[in-house]
MARROFI-416678 format. One record per residue (C-alpha): x, y, z. Coordinates in Angstrom, 3 decimals, decimal comma. Layout:
<atoms>
<atom X="X" Y="Y" Z="Z"/>
...
</atoms>
This chain:
<atoms>
<atom X="0,000" Y="0,000" Z="0,000"/>
<atom X="1,411" Y="3,346" Z="-1,006"/>
<atom X="1,494" Y="6,012" Z="1,722"/>
<atom X="0,057" Y="9,372" Z="0,656"/>
<atom X="2,512" Y="12,051" Z="-0,461"/>
<atom X="3,487" Y="14,256" Z="2,509"/>
<atom X="3,326" Y="11,511" Z="5,146"/>
<atom X="7,111" Y="11,348" Z="5,585"/>
<atom X="7,340" Y="15,125" Z="5,532"/>
<atom X="4,759" Y="15,205" Z="8,347"/>
<atom X="6,734" Y="12,660" Z="10,391"/>
<atom X="9,949" Y="14,613" Z="9,788"/>
<atom X="8,293" Y="17,858" Z="10,854"/>
<atom X="7,006" Y="16,196" Z="14,050"/>
<atom X="10,497" Y="14,869" Z="14,875"/>
<atom X="12,039" Y="18,296" Z="14,242"/>
<atom X="9,418" Y="20,019" Z="16,394"/>
<atom X="9,914" Y="17,555" Z="19,257"/>
<atom X="13,702" Y="17,862" Z="19,055"/>
<atom X="13,501" Y="21,634" Z="19,010"/>
<atom X="11,182" Y="21,646" Z="22,030"/>
<atom X="13,531" Y="19,362" Z="23,968"/>
<atom X="16,488" Y="21,526" Z="22,961"/>
<atom X="14,721" Y="24,641" Z="24,185"/>
<atom X="13,891" Y="22,940" Z="27,471"/>
<atom X="17,518" Y="21,888" Z="27,951"/>
<atom X="18,566" Y="25,452" Z="27,181"/>
<atom X="16,048" Y="26,849" Z="29,660"/>
<atom X="17,075" Y="24,547" Z="32,514"/>
<atom X="20,520" Y="25,441" Z="33,851"/>
<atom X="23,327" Y="23,088" Z="32,848"/>
<atom X="25,096" Y="21,366" Z="35,767"/>
<atom X="28,851" Y="21,674" Z="35,160"/>
<atom X="31,360" Y="19,401" Z="36,925"/>
<atom X="32,623" Y="21,043" Z="40,143"/>
<atom X="31,131" Y="24,444" Z="39,211"/>
<atom X="27,524" Y="23,298" Z="39,256"/>
<atom X="24,974" Y="25,571" Z="37,601"/>
<atom X="26,653" Y="28,831" Z="38,577"/>
<atom X="28,216" Y="29,532" Z="35,120"/>
<atom X="24,819" Y="29,022" Z="33,452"/>
<atom X="23,147" Y="31,310" Z="35,986"/>
<atom X="25,805" Y="34,007" Z="35,580"/>
<atom X="25,476" Y="33,901" Z="31,788"/>
<atom X="21,763" Y="34,679" Z="31,946"/>
<atom X="21,632" Y="36,866" Z="35,048"/>
<atom X="20,540" Y="39,878" Z="32,988"/>
<atom X="17,160" Y="38,193" Z="32,420"/>
<atom X="16,990" Y="36,375" Z="35,727"/>
<atom X="13,255" Y="36,984" Z="36,306"/>
<atom X="12,169" Y="35,602" Z="32,933"/>
<atom X="14,549" Y="32,632" Z="33,249"/>
<atom X="13,142" Y="31,748" Z="36,661"/>
<atom X="9,640" Y="31,857" Z="35,247"/>
<atom X="10,509" Y="29,520" Z="32,351"/>
<atom X="12,513" Y="27,087" Z="34,495"/>
<atom X="9,889" Y="26,827" Z="37,225"/>
<atom X="7,128" Y="26,327" Z="34,682"/>
<atom X="9,090" Y="23,535" Z="32,972"/>
<atom X="9,935" Y="21,820" Z="36,258"/>
<atom X="6,452" Y="21,891" Z="37,758"/>
<atom X="7,082" Y="24,781" Z="40,151"/>
<atom X="10,175" Y="23,552" Z="42,017"/>
<atom X="13,786" Y="23,457" Z="40,868"/>
<atom X="17,026" Y="22,527" Z="42,663"/>
<atom X="19,881" Y="24,860" Z="41,761"/>
<atom X="23,244" Y="23,147" Z="42,264"/>
<atom X="26,056" Y="25,530" Z="43,153"/>
<atom X="29,808" Y="24,845" Z="43,131"/>
<atom X="30,402" Y="21,876" Z="45,383"/>
<atom X="32,787" Y="23,718" Z="47,722"/>
<atom X="30,809" Y="26,882" Z="48,562"/>
<atom X="27,371" Y="25,688" Z="49,797"/>
<atom X="25,324" Y="27,566" Z="47,187"/>
<atom X="22,684" Y="24,891" Z="46,589"/>
<atom X="19,229" Y="26,467" Z="46,447"/>
<atom X="15,729" Y="25,097" Z="46,070"/>
<atom X="13,621" Y="27,498" Z="44,009"/>
<atom X="9,881" Y="27,086" Z="44,436"/>
<atom X="6,566" Y="28,757" Z="43,637"/>
<atom X="4,479" Y="25,988" Z="45,186"/>
<atom X="1,895" Y="27,705" Z="47,462"/>
<atom X="1,889" Y="24,740" Z="49,858"/>
<atom X="5,660" Y="25,073" Z="50,290"/>
<atom X="5,322" Y="28,835" Z="50,800"/>
<atom X="2,653" Y="28,352" Z="53,468"/>
<atom X="4,739" Y="25,655" Z="55,167"/>
<atom X="7,846" Y="27,857" Z="55,310"/>
<atom X="6,232" Y="31,207" Z="56,070"/>
<atom X="3,535" Y="30,030" Z="58,480"/>
<atom X="3,318" Y="26,393" Z="59,597"/>
<atom X="7,041" Y="25,949" Z="60,273"/>
<atom X="7,928" Y="29,625" Z="60,669"/>
<atom X="10,376" Y="29,056" Z="63,536"/>
<atom X="12,446" Y="26,628" Z="61,462"/>
<atom X="12,946" Y="29,153" Z="58,665"/>
<atom X="14,386" Y="32,404" Z="60,083"/>
<atom X="16,317" Y="34,973" Z="58,051"/>
<atom X="19,516" Y="33,475" Z="59,430"/>
<atom X="23,136" Y="34,581" Z="59,766"/>
<atom X="23,894" Y="34,443" Z="56,041"/>
<atom X="20,938" Y="36,685" Z="55,247"/>
<atom X="22,158" Y="39,207" Z="57,830"/>
<atom X="25,607" Y="39,169" Z="56,247"/>
<atom X="24,231" Y="39,821" Z="52,765"/>
<atom X="21,926" Y="42,598" Z="54,029"/>
<atom X="24,366" Y="43,931" Z="56,637"/>
<atom X="23,678" Y="47,533" Z="55,601"/>
<atom X="20,228" Y="47,180" Z="57,229"/>
<atom X="21,872" Y="46,617" Z="60,607"/>
<atom X="19,607" Y="45,007" Z="63,200"/>
<atom X="16,389" Y="46,402" Z="61,707"/>
<atom X="13,114" Y="44,571" Z="61,265"/>
<atom X="13,975" Y="43,136" Z="57,822"/>
<atom X="17,262" Y="41,707" Z="59,046"/>
<atom X="16,412" Y="40,359" Z="62,475"/>
<atom X="15,065" Y="37,140" Z="63,962"/>
<atom X="13,591" Y="35,835" Z="67,201"/>
<atom X="13,352" Y="38,271" Z="70,165"/>
<atom X="14,904" Y="41,232" Z="68,326"/>
<atom X="12,487" Y="40,784" Z="65,407"/>
<atom X="9,512" Y="40,527" Z="67,771"/>
<atom X="10,633" Y="43,733" Z="69,481"/>
<atom X="10,962" Y="45,552" Z="66,138"/>
<atom X="7,580" Y="44,311" Z="64,961"/>
<atom X="5,925" Y="45,398" Z="68,192"/>
<atom X="7,463" Y="48,873" Z="67,899"/>
<atom X="6,698" Y="49,254" Z="64,176"/>
<atom X="3,123" Y="48,083" Z="64,633"/>
<atom X="2,607" Y="50,572" Z="67,465"/>
<atom X="4,113" Y="53,395" Z="65,393"/>
<atom X="2,060" Y="52,741" Z="62,266"/>
<atom X="-1,201" Y="52,334" Z="64,151"/>
<atom X="-0,607" Y="55,407" Z="66,317"/>
<atom X="-3,524" Y="57,762" Z="65,617"/>
<atom X="-1,219" Y="60,795" Z="65,703"/>
<atom X="0,982" Y="59,230" Z="63,019"/>
<atom X="-2,008" Y="58,376" Z="60,806"/>
<atom X="-3,151" Y="62,010" Z="61,021"/>
<atom X="0,359" Y="63,164" Z="60,126"/>
<atom X="0,577" Y="60,698" Z="57,221"/>
<atom X="-2,707" Y="61,879" Z="55,673"/>
<atom X="-1,700" Y="65,534" Z="55,964"/>
<atom X="1,837" Y="65,046" Z="54,590"/>
<atom X="0,644" Y="62,892" Z="51,694"/>
<atom X="-1,790" Y="65,545" Z="50,454"/>
<atom X="0,827" Y="68,253" Z="50,992"/>
<atom X="3,476" Y="66,440" Z="48,933"/>
<atom X="1,056" Y="65,700" Z="46,075"/>
<atom X="-0,120" Y="69,311" Z="45,947"/>
<atom X="3,264" Y="71,003" Z="46,421"/>
<atom X="5,549" Y="68,412" Z="44,844"/>
<atom X="3,991" Y="66,083" Z="42,298"/>
<atom X="1,502" Y="68,512" Z="40,715"/>
<atom X="4,093" Y="71,300" Z="40,111"/>
<atom X="6,563" Y="68,823" Z="38,578"/>
<atom X="3,996" Y="67,326" Z="36,196"/>
<atom X="2,710" Y="70,791" Z="35,288"/>
<atom X="6,284" Y="71,874" Z="34,566"/>
<atom X="7,166" Y="68,990" Z="32,222"/>
<atom X="3,766" Y="69,253" Z="30,521"/>
<atom X="4,141" Y="73,012" Z="29,915"/>
<atom X="7,688" Y="72,597" Z="28,573"/>
<atom X="6,721" Y="69,589" Z="26,448"/>
<atom X="9,463" Y="67,512" Z="28,072"/>
<atom X="9,759" Y="63,744" Z="28,201"/>
<atom X="9,866" Y="62,654" Z="31,829"/>
<atom X="10,985" Y="59,468" Z="33,550"/>
<atom X="8,034" Y="58,687" Z="35,812"/>
<atom X="10,034" Y="56,021" Z="37,627"/>
<atom X="12,425" Y="58,760" Z="38,735"/>
<atom X="9,471" Y="60,988" Z="39,670"/>
<atom X="7,883" Y="58,243" Z="41,780"/>
<atom X="11,199" Y="57,426" Z="43,476"/>
<atom X="11,640" Y="61,077" Z="44,389"/>
<atom X="8,047" Y="61,335" Z="45,583"/>
<atom X="8,221" Y="58,279" Z="47,828"/>
<atom X="11,694" Y="59,182" Z="49,082"/>
<atom X="10,356" Y="62,550" Z="50,242"/>
<atom X="7,194" Y="61,103" Z="51,787"/>
<atom X="9,080" Y="58,264" Z="53,499"/>
<atom X="11,549" Y="60,719" Z="54,972"/>
<atom X="8,659" Y="62,912" Z="56,110"/>
<atom X="6,661" Y="60,017" Z="57,594"/>
<atom X="9,649" Y="58,566" Z="59,429"/>
<atom X="11,651" Y="61,644" Z="60,464"/>
<atom X="9,332" Y="64,616" Z="59,913"/>
<atom X="11,738" Y="66,313" Z="57,479"/>
<atom X="11,131" Y="66,922" Z="53,766"/>
<atom X="14,386" Y="66,587" Z="51,773"/>
<atom X="12,756" Y="68,227" Z="48,731"/>
<atom X="13,942" Y="65,562" Z="46,317"/>
<atom X="10,834" Y="66,008" Z="44,139"/>
<atom X="11,209" Y="69,412" Z="42,480"/>
<atom X="11,385" Y="70,829" Z="38,965"/>
<atom X="15,186" Y="71,019" Z="39,345"/>
<atom X="15,419" Y="67,201" Z="39,734"/>
<atom X="18,409" Y="67,732" Z="41,994"/>
<atom X="20,837" Y="64,967" Z="42,870"/>
<atom X="20,234" Y="63,390" Z="46,293"/>
<atom X="23,251" Y="61,426" Z="47,622"/>
<atom X="21,129" Y="59,482" Z="50,119"/>
<atom X="18,785" Y="58,172" Z="47,403"/>
<atom X="21,732" Y="57,308" Z="45,153"/>
<atom X="23,396" Y="55,462" Z="48,050"/>
<atom X="20,257" Y="53,352" Z="48,548"/>
<atom X="20,294" Y="52,349" Z="44,859"/>
<atom X="23,976" Y="51,364" Z="44,980"/>
<atom X="23,506" Y="49,369" Z="48,180"/>
<atom X="20,587" Y="47,435" Z="46,663"/>
<atom X="22,561" Y="46,577" Z="43,511"/>
<atom X="25,400" Y="45,233" Z="45,648"/>
<atom X="23,007" Y="43,189" Z="47,782"/>
<atom X="21,660" Y="41,495" Z="44,653"/>
<atom X="25,207" Y="40,747" Z="43,444"/>
<atom X="25,931" Y="39,030" Z="46,770"/>
<atom X="23,135" Y="36,566" Z="45,997"/>
<atom X="24,783" Y="35,299" Z="42,798"/>
<atom X="28,485" Y="35,615" Z="43,715"/>
<atom X="30,081" Y="33,081" Z="46,098"/>
<atom X="30,429" Y="34,471" Z="49,609"/>
<atom X="34,207" Y="34,055" Z="49,615"/>
<atom X="34,465" Y="36,162" Z="46,442"/>
<atom X="32,372" Y="39,132" Z="47,572"/>
<atom X="33,979" Y="39,067" Z="51,016"/>
<atom X="37,398" Y="39,243" Z="49,351"/>
<atom X="36,174" Y="42,169" Z="47,233"/>
<atom X="34,940" Y="43,869" Z="50,388"/>
<atom X="38,307" Y="43,362" Z="52,092"/>
<atom X="40,161" Y="44,702" Z="49,044"/>
<atom X="37,668" Y="47,527" Z="48,546"/>
<atom X="37,036" Y="46,837" Z="44,865"/>
<atom X="34,053" Y="46,436" Z="42,510"/>
<atom X="30,525" Y="46,726" Z="43,865"/>
<atom X="31,806" Y="46,229" Z="47,411"/>
<atom X="33,658" Y="49,529" Z="47,103"/>
<atom X="30,362" Y="51,192" Z="46,187"/>
<atom X="28,694" Y="49,470" Z="49,135"/>
<atom X="31,273" Y="50,913" Z="51,531"/>
<atom X="30,709" Y="54,461" Z="50,284"/>
<atom X="26,930" Y="53,939" Z="50,231"/>
<atom X="26,929" Y="52,724" Z="53,849"/>
<atom X="28,964" Y="55,736" Z="54,938"/>
<atom X="26,514" Y="58,085" Z="53,217"/>
<atom X="23,476" Y="56,391" Z="54,760"/>
<atom X="25,023" Y="56,425" Z="58,241"/>
<atom X="26,021" Y="60,078" Z="57,970"/>
<atom X="22,647" Y="61,343" Z="56,691"/>
<atom X="20,568" Y="59,349" Z="59,183"/>
<atom X="22,916" Y="60,324" Z="61,998"/>
<atom X="22,398" Y="63,989" Z="61,139"/>
<atom X="18,618" Y="63,526" Z="61,036"/>
<atom X="18,635" Y="61,962" Z="64,515"/>
<atom X="20,845" Y="64,716" Z="65,928"/>
<atom X="18,666" Y="67,390" Z="64,328"/>
<atom X="15,497" Y="65,814" Z="65,710"/>
<atom X="16,920" Y="65,581" Z="69,226"/>
<atom X="17,947" Y="69,244" Z="69,103"/>
<atom X="14,598" Y="70,391" Z="67,686"/>
<atom X="12,692" Y="68,507" Z="70,355"/>
<atom X="14,920" Y="69,844" Z="73,126"/>
<atom X="14,225" Y="73,363" Z="71,783"/>
<atom X="10,496" Y="72,657" Z="71,621"/>
<atom X="10,407" Y="72,739" Z="67,809"/>
<atom X="7,730" Y="70,504" Z="66,303"/>
<atom X="5,901" Y="69,835" Z="69,545"/>
<atom X="3,271" Y="72,393" Z="68,628"/>
<atom X="2,221" Y="70,138" Z="65,717"/>
<atom X="1,222" Y="67,319" Z="68,035"/>
<atom X="-2,494" Y="68,013" Z="67,532"/>
<atom X="-2,189" Y="67,385" Z="63,779"/>
<atom X="-0,009" Y="64,317" Z="64,150"/>
<atom X="3,647" Y="63,472" Z="64,560"/>
<atom X="6,294" Y="61,538" Z="62,651"/>
<atom X="7,675" Y="58,190" Z="63,809"/>
<atom X="11,050" Y="59,459" Z="65,029"/>
<atom X="9,394" Y="62,065" Z="67,232"/>
<atom X="7,205" Y="59,375" Z="68,781"/>
<atom X="10,195" Y="57,117" Z="69,364"/>
<atom X="12,189" Y="59,812" Z="71,127"/>
<atom X="9,393" Y="61,492" Z="73,115"/>
<atom X="7,478" Y="58,353" Z="74,046"/>
<atom X="10,522" Y="56,147" Z="74,553"/>
<atom X="8,900" Y="54,406" Z="77,499"/>
<atom X="5,912" Y="53,396" Z="75,339"/>
<atom X="8,172" Y="51,861" Z="72,700"/>
<atom X="10,877" Y="50,524" Z="74,991"/>
<atom X="11,713" Y="46,878" Z="75,265"/>
<atom X="14,620" Y="44,968" Z="76,685"/>
<atom X="16,793" Y="46,338" Z="73,863"/>
<atom X="18,618" Y="49,644" Z="74,294"/>
<atom X="17,170" Y="52,386" Z="72,096"/>
<atom X="20,355" Y="54,278" Z="71,323"/>
<atom X="21,211" Y="56,111" Z="68,074"/>
<atom X="22,259" Y="52,831" Z="66,422"/>
<atom X="18,851" Y="51,344" Z="67,201"/>
<atom X="17,104" Y="54,436" Z="65,805"/>
<atom X="19,362" Y="54,396" Z="62,716"/>
<atom X="18,374" Y="50,814" Z="61,893"/>
<atom X="14,656" Y="51,528" Z="62,357"/>
<atom X="14,820" Y="54,641" Z="60,166"/>
<atom X="16,733" Y="52,954" Z="57,330"/>
<atom X="14,509" Y="49,859" Z="57,251"/>
<atom X="11,308" Y="51,912" Z="57,213"/>
<atom X="12,604" Y="54,318" Z="54,576"/>
<atom X="13,621" Y="51,480" Z="52,257"/>
<atom X="10,188" Y="49,914" Z="52,700"/>
<atom X="8,420" Y="53,214" Z="52,082"/>
<atom X="10,487" Y="54,452" Z="49,158"/>
<atom X="11,334" Y="51,386" Z="47,120"/>
<atom X="8,317" Y="49,123" Z="47,278"/>
<atom X="5,794" Y="51,937" Z="46,792"/>
<atom X="7,658" Y="53,636" Z="43,929"/>
<atom X="8,145" Y="50,280" Z="42,178"/>
<atom X="4,428" Y="49,513" Z="42,510"/>
<atom X="3,471" Y="52,959" Z="41,143"/>
<atom X="5,844" Y="52,656" Z="38,180"/>
<atom X="4,565" Y="49,290" Z="36,950"/>
<atom X="0,973" Y="50,387" Z="37,663"/>
<atom X="1,317" Y="53,459" Z="35,432"/>
<atom X="2,905" Y="51,514" Z="32,569"/>
<atom X="0,291" Y="48,770" Z="32,677"/>
<atom X="-2,580" Y="51,259" Z="32,701"/>
<atom X="-1,152" Y="53,433" Z="29,913"/>
<atom X="-0,655" Y="50,362" Z="27,719"/>
<atom X="-4,185" Y="49,077" Z="28,433"/>
<atom X="-6,612" Y="51,844" Z="27,372"/>
<atom X="-9,718" Y="49,927" Z="28,467"/>
<atom X="-8,351" Y="49,731" Z="32,032"/>
<atom X="-7,473" Y="53,422" Z="31,962"/>
<atom X="-11,024" Y="54,317" Z="30,902"/>
<atom X="-12,524" Y="52,274" Z="33,756"/>
<atom X="-10,230" Y="54,004" Z="36,265"/>
<atom X="-11,245" Y="57,454" Z="34,984"/>
<atom X="-14,941" Y="56,512" Z="34,969"/>
<atom X="-14,746" Y="55,290" Z="38,569"/>
<atom X="-12,951" Y="58,478" Z="39,670"/>
<atom X="-15,492" Y="60,694" Z="37,894"/>
<atom X="-18,374" Y="58,847" Z="39,553"/>
<atom X="-16,817" Y="59,652" Z="42,926"/>
<atom X="-16,441" Y="63,412" Z="42,355"/>
<atom X="-19,360" Y="65,793" Z="42,987"/>
<atom X="-20,590" Y="67,404" Z="39,780"/>
<atom X="-19,298" Y="70,786" Z="40,924"/>
<atom X="-15,779" Y="69,351" Z="41,100"/>
<atom X="-15,647" Y="67,799" Z="37,628"/>
<atom X="-13,241" Y="69,377" Z="35,184"/>
<atom X="-11,054" Y="70,842" Z="37,914"/>
<atom X="-7,564" Y="70,007" Z="39,132"/>
<atom X="-7,686" Y="68,271" Z="42,497"/>
<atom X="-5,652" Y="66,105" Z="44,877"/>
<atom X="-7,278" Y="63,018" Z="46,364"/>
<atom X="-7,269" Y="62,099" Z="50,031"/>
<atom X="-7,333" Y="58,669" Z="51,644"/>
<atom X="-10,984" Y="58,775" Z="52,671"/>
<atom X="-12,003" Y="59,365" Z="49,046"/>
<atom X="-9,821" Y="56,661" Z="47,512"/>
<atom X="-11,126" Y="54,036" Z="49,933"/>
<atom X="-14,229" Y="53,967" Z="47,712"/>
<atom X="-12,272" Y="53,244" Z="44,514"/>
<atom X="-12,648" Y="49,456" Z="44,274"/>
<atom X="-11,531" Y="49,109" Z="40,656"/>
<atom X="-8,424" Y="51,246" Z="41,241"/>
<atom X="-7,537" Y="49,029" Z="44,196"/>
<atom X="-7,951" Y="45,955" Z="41,974"/>
<atom X="-5,625" Y="47,470" Z="39,355"/>
<atom X="-2,914" Y="47,933" Z="41,964"/>
<atom X="-3,371" Y="44,334" Z="43,178"/>
<atom X="-2,991" Y="43,080" Z="39,622"/>
<atom X="0,105" Y="45,223" Z="39,003"/>
<atom X="1,678" Y="43,905" Z="42,219"/>
<atom X="0,840" Y="40,326" Z="41,227"/>
<atom X="2,648" Y="40,599" Z="37,889"/>
<atom X="5,433" Y="42,923" Z="39,051"/>
<atom X="6,044" Y="42,406" Z="42,784"/>
<atom X="8,371" Y="45,128" Z="44,160"/>
<atom X="10,512" Y="42,491" Z="45,910"/>
<atom X="10,817" Y="39,792" Z="43,220"/>
<atom X="12,750" Y="37,259" Z="45,316"/>
<atom X="12,729" Y="35,987" Z="48,881"/>
<atom X="15,019" Y="33,425" Z="50,407"/>
<atom X="15,063" Y="31,369" Z="53,586"/>
<atom X="17,281" Y="28,741" Z="55,182"/>
<atom X="16,118" Y="25,972" Z="57,552"/>
<atom X="17,657" Y="25,531" Z="60,991"/>
<atom X="17,110" Y="21,775" Z="60,832"/>
<atom X="16,344" Y="19,364" Z="57,951"/>
<atom X="12,763" Y="19,294" Z="56,747"/>
<atom X="10,547" Y="17,818" Z="54,035"/>
<atom X="8,379" Y="20,344" Z="52,219"/>
<atom X="4,775" Y="19,534" Z="51,248"/>
<atom X="5,949" Y="19,190" Z="47,640"/>
<atom X="8,117" Y="16,257" Z="48,798"/>
<atom X="11,484" Y="18,025" Z="48,493"/>
<atom X="14,017" Y="17,645" Z="51,273"/>
<atom X="15,865" Y="20,710" Z="52,558"/>
<atom X="18,693" Y="21,107" Z="55,040"/>
<atom X="20,685" Y="23,912" Z="56,716"/>
<atom X="23,329" Y="23,845" Z="53,952"/>
<atom X="20,905" Y="25,074" Z="51,306"/>
<atom X="18,728" Y="28,106" Z="50,735"/>
<atom X="15,097" Y="28,124" Z="49,652"/>
<atom X="14,180" Y="30,821" Z="47,175"/>
<atom X="10,714" Y="32,072" Z="46,231"/>
<atom X="10,425" Y="33,797" Z="42,870"/>
<atom X="7,470" Y="36,126" Z="43,361"/>
<atom X="7,807" Y="37,271" Z="39,746"/>
<atom X="7,384" Y="33,706" Z="38,474"/>
<atom X="4,715" Y="32,945" Z="41,051"/>
<atom X="2,427" Y="35,614" Z="39,631"/>
<atom X="2,641" Y="34,013" Z="36,189"/>
<atom X="1,984" Y="30,368" Z="37,024"/>
<atom X="-1,096" Y="28,837" Z="35,369"/>
<atom X="-1,280" Y="26,325" Z="38,222"/>
<atom X="-1,826" Y="29,204" Z="40,661"/>
<atom X="-3,712" Y="31,886" Z="38,710"/>
<atom X="-5,302" Y="29,980" Z="35,849"/>
<atom X="-4,778" Y="29,947" Z="32,095"/>
<atom X="-4,900" Y="33,749" Z="31,911"/>
<atom X="-2,124" Y="34,102" Z="34,531"/>
<atom X="0,076" Y="36,239" Z="32,264"/>
<atom X="-2,736" Y="38,627" Z="31,350"/>
<atom X="-3,220" Y="41,999" Z="33,025"/>
<atom X="-6,780" Y="41,511" Z="34,248"/>
<atom X="-7,846" Y="43,629" Z="37,263"/>
<atom X="-11,331" Y="42,075" Z="37,196"/>
<atom X="-9,912" Y="38,891" Z="38,752"/>
<atom X="-9,699" Y="40,833" Z="42,038"/>
<atom X="-13,352" Y="41,962" Z="42,159"/>
<atom X="-16,197" Y="39,838" Z="43,541"/>
<atom X="-19,802" Y="39,726" Z="42,326"/>
<atom X="-20,639" Y="42,140" Z="45,151"/>
<atom X="-18,109" Y="44,670" Z="43,826"/>
<atom X="-15,674" Y="44,083" Z="46,670"/>
<atom X="-11,978" Y="43,246" Z="46,582"/>
<atom X="-11,452" Y="39,498" Z="46,420"/>
<atom X="-9,219" Y="38,134" Z="49,178"/>
<atom X="-6,378" Y="35,925" Z="47,980"/>
<atom X="-4,270" Y="33,901" Z="50,441"/>
<atom X="-0,917" Y="35,495" Z="51,202"/>
<atom X="0,921" Y="32,280" Z="50,269"/>
<atom X="-0,535" Y="32,744" Z="46,773"/>
<atom X="-0,245" Y="36,556" Z="46,556"/>
<atom X="3,088" Y="37,104" Z="48,314"/>
<atom X="3,758" Y="40,773" Z="47,506"/>
<atom X="3,115" Y="41,738" Z="51,132"/>
<atom X="4,824" Y="38,669" Z="52,597"/>
<atom X="2,986" Y="35,974" Z="54,541"/>
<atom X="2,610" Y="34,483" Z="58,000"/>
<atom X="4,010" Y="36,281" Z="61,070"/>
<atom X="6,135" Y="38,504" Z="58,798"/>
<atom X="3,156" Y="39,836" Z="56,824"/>
<atom X="3,809" Y="43,487" Z="55,963"/>
<atom X="2,537" Y="45,817" Z="58,692"/>
<atom X="2,467" Y="48,755" Z="56,288"/>
<atom X="0,210" Y="47,169" Z="53,674"/>
<atom X="-2,681" Y="49,552" Z="54,311"/>
<atom X="-0,363" Y="52,574" Z="54,374"/>
<atom X="1,087" Y="51,529" Z="50,999"/>
<atom X="-2,339" Y="51,100" Z="49,377"/>
<atom X="-3,509" Y="54,413" Z="50,824"/>
<atom X="-0,582" Y="56,283" Z="49,313"/>
<atom X="-0,612" Y="54,464" Z="45,961"/>
<atom X="-4,341" Y="54,982" Z="45,416"/>
<atom X="-4,082" Y="58,681" Z="46,298"/>
<atom X="-1,282" Y="59,059" Z="43,726"/>
<atom X="-3,089" Y="56,938" Z="41,116"/>
<atom X="-6,356" Y="58,863" Z="41,410"/>
<atom X="-4,579" Y="62,228" Z="41,384"/>
<atom X="-2,492" Y="61,614" Z="38,263"/>
<atom X="-5,270" Y="60,048" Z="36,180"/>
<atom X="-7,812" Y="62,682" Z="37,139"/>
<atom X="-5,485" Y="65,547" Z="36,201"/>
<atom X="-3,246" Y="64,273" Z="33,370"/>
<atom X="-2,955" Y="62,166" Z="30,242"/>
<atom X="0,140" Y="60,021" Z="29,714"/>
<atom X="1,658" Y="58,726" Z="26,497"/>
<atom X="4,638" Y="56,399" Z="26,187"/>
<atom X="7,680" Y="57,908" Z="24,450"/>
<atom X="8,063" Y="56,143" Z="21,097"/>
<atom X="10,793" Y="53,525" Z="21,026"/>
<atom X="11,183" Y="53,421" Z="24,808"/>
<atom X="11,959" Y="49,875" Z="25,987"/>
<atom X="10,431" Y="48,624" Z="29,228"/>
<atom X="12,066" Y="45,643" Z="30,924"/>
<atom X="12,836" Y="44,637" Z="34,526"/>
<atom X="16,182" Y="45,507" Z="36,085"/>
<atom X="18,395" Y="43,153" Z="38,062"/>
<atom X="18,267" Y="44,150" Z="41,715"/>
<atom X="16,515" Y="43,233" Z="44,932"/>
<atom X="13,814" Y="45,786" Z="44,018"/>
<atom X="11,917" Y="45,297" Z="40,758"/>
<atom X="12,412" Y="48,548" Z="38,884"/>
<atom X="12,479" Y="49,245" Z="35,146"/>
<atom X="15,956" Y="48,950" Z="33,671"/>
<atom X="15,606" Y="52,061" Z="31,491"/>
<atom X="13,037" Y="53,941" Z="33,550"/>
<atom X="9,537" Y="54,852" Z="32,341"/>
<atom X="9,703" Y="57,657" Z="29,751"/>
<atom X="6,380" Y="59,345" Z="29,008"/>
<atom X="4,888" Y="62,574" Z="27,715"/>
<atom X="2,440" Y="64,333" Z="30,040"/>
<atom X="-0,428" Y="66,595" Z="29,060"/>
<atom X="-2,793" Y="68,297" Z="31,533"/>
<atom X="-6,496" Y="67,531" Z="31,340"/>
<atom X="-7,507" Y="70,906" Z="32,787"/>
<atom X="-6,064" Y="74,370" Z="32,206"/>
</atoms>
């Protein structure tokens, strides 16, 4: 019997397709070199680390064992399995602290809340929780947020719009949140957000420190410690960055102590106070068994400022890009805002306050969706104190790290469904037009378990106020040819910034 013409061509095409698929899978999964493990393969593709993690974890069913060089204890289990996340972050929390190696990598944070474990961490969390939920601080936060939007963000956007300038909104958001974080924590406005776009050494030092911290994750400890000892490469930048951070924060603490001793700032108590003022004045209320000296205050200030500046500005940047590139979402945001405003206020420039934005359900959903796809902290890692077996069946021990890729986690079909890679804010809204609750071990942008972010509500309050203000007052258009892609750092920023043109809606 003669086979029809094309049969062999079909078989050949199938073989070629299968071979190509297998080749691509082998390319995607890191090659395990003798002695050196997978480190050379990781280093070669570190520039696209987020996308590579996503592909590898999808191909391996959500869990992948990275084998480091045999002599440096760099083995790491990467996972996006929600059951593993819940096990590590909640069920067996005490067995998975930050650990000594984490503290070494993040040494610039000192003994702050992000870097501490056990009793010291509990003390920091108790203090931070008391500070954030202090009614005087919440009053101060609301007042300062409106003030910075009205006197900082609006003038800058009006300036670039009038001059017809392209503007990097990532830079604008970083400056905005740096100013507000400094104001919330210390009470002082550094004036980073201005039409002059002046250089701020403290902000630059934070960026350099974060880049070095990421490098320490992918370079063997012995290598970066040698660089630190020799004072070369990124470790040289880290040294200078640490000195800048220590000097600036030290000056802020000294200035605050002097102002308070002179009675400056105490008259504002009725309208709220910043965190540093509360810590110094009400030391007894926030005291614990740990000495609250200037070093203790320095660590609190730096940890809170990093949390306030970086995570919020990252969330705002990806939010703006996603909305601008999805016109239907932008229209729904504007429609929801317009429905909130009294008729007499339509067509006028205005700044939004927290009480107003609490009613913006769709805007809240858009931020949730942006944080799902582009989590400000794209990686987390842990290390067990004693051997354990994760719910996925993988064994872990103290000689290996466990890494969560939050970036990959937000794109897994097994977690979010077949449309996991789509920007779809509606997934966060229930039939009753309320925000849908998703378990923290599935939506990890605000951490999970006992370490769940205390400032979650503060972050949403600020982001929604900014989001409503900019979309009510301005139109944004991407600069032609501008490339948007993630950077490589511990904070998920855009590698080339976010270049847009701004036009005012009202004159």
